[in-house]
C-alpha positions as CSV (number, residue, x, y, z in Angstrom):
1,X,0.0,0.0,0.0
2,X,2.9,2.3,0.7
3,X,4.1,2.0,-2.8
4,X,0.7,2.8,-4.2
5,X,0.6,5.9,-2.1
6,X,4.2,6.9,-3.0
7,X,3.4,6.5,-6.7
8,X,0.2,8.5,-6.5
9,X,-2.0,5.5,-7.4
10,X,-4.0,6.1,-4.2
11,X,-4.6,9.1,-2.0
12,X,-6.2,10.1,1.4
13,X,-9.8,11.1,1.1
14,X,-9.9,14.8,2.2
15,X,-11.8,15.1,5.5
16,X,-14.3,17.6,4.0
17,X,-15.3,14.8,1.5
18,X,-15.9,12.0,4.0
19,X,-19.6,12.6,4.1
20,X,-20.2,13.1,0.4
21,X,-23.9,12.3,0.0
22,X,-24.7,12.3,-3.7
23,X,-24.7,8.5,-4.3
24,X,-21.3,8.4,-5.8
25,X,-19.3,6.9,-3.0
26,X,-18.4,3.2,-2.8
27,X,-16.0,1.3,-0.5
28,X,-14.2,-1.7,-2.1
29,X,-13.0,-4.6,0.0
30,X,-9.4,-5.7,-0.7
31,X,-7.0,-8.5,0.3
32,X,-3.4,-9.6,-0.4
33,X,-2.5,-12.5,-2.7
34,X,0.9,-14.2,-3.0
35,X,2.1,-16.0,-6.1
36,X,3.7,-19.3,-5.4
37,X,6.7,-18.4,-7.6
38,X,7.0,-14.9,-6.0
39,X,6.7,-15.5,-2.3
40,X,8.3,-12.1,-1.4
41,X,5.8,-10.1,-3.5
42,X,2.3,-9.5,-2.4
43,X,-0.4,-8.2,-4.8
44,X,-3.3,-6.2,-3.6
45,X,-6.6,-7.4,-5.1
46,X,-9.6,-5.0,-5.0
47,X,-12.9,-6.9,-5.2
48,X,-15.1,-4.7,-7.5
49,X,-17.6,-7.6,-7.7
50,X,-18.2,-7.7,-4.0
51,X,-21.9,-6.9,-3.2
52,X,-23.5,-4.9,-0.5
53,X,-27.3,-5.1,-0.3
54,X,-27.3,-6.8,-3.7
55,X,-25.2,-4.0,-5.4
56,X,-21.6,-4.2,-6.6
57,X,-19.4,-1.5,-8.2
58,X,-19.1,-3.7,-11.3
59,X,-22.9,-3.9,-11.7
60,X,-23.0,-0.1,-11.8
61,X,-20.1,0.3,-14.3
62,X,-20.5,0.2,-18.1
63,X,-18.2,-2.3,-19.7
64,X,-17.5,-0.2,-22.9
65,X,-16.4,-1.6,-26.2
66,X,-13.7,-4.3,-26.5
67,X,-10.8,-2.2,-27.8
68,X,-8.2,-5.0,-27.4
69,X,-6.5,-5.9,-30.7
70,X,-7.5,-9.3,-32.1
71,X,-4.6,-11.7,-31.9
72,X,-5.1,-13.0,-35.5
73,X,-5.0,-9.4,-36.8
74,X,-1.8,-8.7,-34.8
75,X,-0.1,-11.9,-36.2
76,X,-1.1,-11.0,-39.8
77,X,0.1,-7.4,-39.4
78,X,3.3,-8.7,-37.8
79,X,4.3,-10.1,-41.2
80,X,3.6,-6.9,-43.2
81,X,6.9,-5.1,-42.4
82,X,10.6,-6.0,-42.1
83,X,10.8,-4.8,-38.5
84,X,8.4,-5.4,-35.7
85,X,8.2,-3.6,-32.4
86,X,6.8,-5.2,-29.4
87,X,6.1,-3.8,-25.9
88,X,4.4,-4.4,-22.6
89,X,3.1,-1.6,-20.5
90,X,3.9,-2.3,-16.8
91,X,0.8,-2.0,-14.6
92,X,-1.2,-0.5,-17.5
93,X,-4.4,0.2,-15.5
94,X,-2.3,2.1,-13.0
95,X,-1.0,4.4,-15.8
96,X,-4.5,5.8,-16.5
97,X,-5.9,8.3,-14.0
98,X,-9.6,8.3,-12.9
99,X,-11.2,11.7,-13.0
100,X,-11.3,13.3,-9.5
101,X,-15.1,13.4,-9.5
102,X,-15.3,9.6,-9.9
103,X,-12.5,8.6,-7.4
104,X,-14.9,8.4,-4.5
105,X,-16.3,5.2,-6.1
106,X,-12.9,3.7,-5.5
107,X,-12.7,4.2,-1.7
108,X,-11.3,1.7,0.8
109,X,-10.0,1.6,4.3
110,X,-6.3,1.1,5.2
111,X,-4.1,1.4,8.3
112,X,-1.4,4.0,7.8
113,X,2.0,2.3,7.6
114,X,0.2,-1.0,8.0
115,X,-0.1,-0.5,11.7
116,X,-3.2,-2.4,12.8
117,X,-3.1,-0.8,16.2
118,X,-4.4,2.4,14.8
119,X,-7.8,3.2,13.4
120,X,-8.1,2.6,9.6
121,X,-8.2,5.7,7.4
122,X,-10.2,6.5,4.3
123,X,-8.3,6.2,1.0
124,X,-9.3,6.2,-2.6
125,X,-7.6,5.0,-5.8
126,X,-6.6,7.6,-8.4
127,X,-6.2,5.1,-11.2
128,X,-8.1,2.3,-12.8
129,X,-8.3,-1.1,-11.0
130,X,-7.7,-4.5,-12.4
131,X,-11.0,-6.2,-12.0
132,X,-13.3,-3.2,-12.5
133,X,-15.6,-3.8,-15.5
134,X,-14.8,-0.5,-17.1
135,X,-11.0,-0.6,-16.8
136,X,-10.0,-2.5,-19.9
137,X,-12.0,-0.3,-22.2
138,X,-11.0,2.9,-20.5
139,X,-7.3,2.0,-20.5
140,X,-7.2,0.8,-24.1
141,X,-9.0,3.9,-25.2
142,X,-6.4,6.0,-23.4
143,X,-3.6,4.0,-25.0
144,X,-5.0,4.5,-28.5
145,X,-5.6,8.2,-28.0
146,X,-2.0,8.6,-26.8
147,X,-0.7,6.8,-29.9
148,X,-2.6,9.2,-32.1
149,X,-0.8,12.2,-30.5
150,X,2.7,10.6,-30.7
């Protein structure tokens, strides 16, 4: 969590916004997961499908169009030129910011510095989450828009 905070992927909810009452606040449960081949690295999983009173964040989000390139099309285009360039965007969903007005839908509780002796504090994500229904479409759209500019 400290790395997410340092990198600006999450932020404290300002105290004056704790009691926002316009129906655009959602708290997401989260937990840590270890990979068997990476025992020293924990990954935080936000459960956007978790329900409260029959409602989940994912049920409220629009999925958007599938903007992911078709694998067959990629392989065919790969053969068109003499040189091919391949890349991977590290933590792609974390590279695309969520508008400030919508960040309160991505709230969660956490203990500062991981100290469970203290009361948990209100935080919110500033970036898209892996597991949110809208994230793939939003992030692929942002990538394609950025490529138009470059």
